[in-house]
C-alpha positions, 0 to 999 in steps of 0.5 A, a space after each residue: 941952759 937958759 930956761 925962761 921959767 922954773 921947772 916943775 920937778 918931783 924927784 926922790 933921791 937916796 945915796 951913800 955919799 955926795 957923789 952923784 954916781 952913788 945916787 938912785 931915784 925916780 921922779 918927773 920933770 916938766 918945763 914950759 917954754 924955755 931954751 937949751 943950748 940957745 934953741 927954744 922949745 915950747 914945752 918939755 917933760 919926762 919921767 926921770 930915773 937916776 941910778 948906776 951913774 946915769 939919768 934916764 929920761 923915759 917917755 920924754 916929749 919936747 915940743 916946738 911950733 913945727 913939731 915934737 921929739 919923743 922917746 927915751 934917752 939916757 945920759 950916762 955921765 959915768 961913761 960920757 955917753 948918751 943912749 937913744 931909744 925909739 926917738 922920733 922927731 918932726 922938728 927941724 933937723 938943724 935945731 934938733 941936732 943942737 940938743 944932741 951935739 952942736 958939732 954935728 951941725 956940719 953933718 946935716 947942713 948940706 941937706 935943706 928940707 922945705 918942711 921937717 922930715 920924720 926922723 927916728 934914731 936909736 943908738 949911742 953917742 959918746 962925748 969927750 973923745 969916745 970912739 964907740 958912737 953908733 947911731 942908726 937913723 932913718 929919714 923920711 921927707 915927704 916934702 921937698 929937699 935940696 942938696 948941694 952937689 958939686 956947687 948946684 942945688 939938686 931938688 928932690 920932690 921926696 926922699 927917704 934913707 937909712 943912716 949910720 953915724 959913727 965917730 968919723 963916718 956917715 953911711 947912707 943906705 937904701 936911699 930912694 927919692 923922686 927927682 926931675 920927674 923920675 926916681 933915684 936910688 943909691 947909697 954912700 959912705 962919707 968920711 967925717 974925719 978932720 981934713 978928709 972929706 973923701 966919699 964913695 957913692 952909687 946912684 941909679 936913675 929911672 925916668 929922669 928928665 934929662 933936659 932939666 939935668 943938663 940945664 942945671 949943670 951945663 946950662 945946656 937947654 937943647 937936650 931931649 929925652 929921659 935918662 936911665 942909668 947908674 954911676 958909682 964913684 969916689 970923690 973928695 968934698 965938693 971938688 969935682 976934679 977928685 971924682 
């Protein structure tokens, strides 16, 4: 884990054997500055409960310079899964996701936030090939976000959405944002399966500055007016030809 200082740990444990699955106990753990999976934090603390083959970190709080993560999570080593409850994050997503699972970094890399969004999460994330992963996530970014769409960076002034993450699928619902002086709403269903990349999406715009859009994608500077409309399509990855 790479701790840079020792933890303050108070824990009373009892059990019927050396097998951790039989242990029960309660306590509290506190860390000062350290690292977990190479990502640094300023402090970390939680109330700890051990029992039924799982460790519960209740009312945990992890701080970084830009924000904090709070909530409750259960590491169930008997079933190889982590359960999240009322988790709230204001740290950079690219750092915070490493603490859940580094392989998920590719899911959020296309979304580039100028400041950390407010993220809430509930659900289950399974390890070792488990198929029952289901995370319900909300994202609210009052600051700007850029998204790489078909080779161009779309700049949103504000964006919010609900996400459902399963083993090989990401669903985006209730997407609302401000872009090019107008509004955008939509939803998407994105495959996360290996070597797939297919997706289905819907977008509706209202009052979007049409010249800014045509200049970005077609270097066409003489368009005029605003754009209202809706578009529903299927595609694969960033290849526009598959649309």
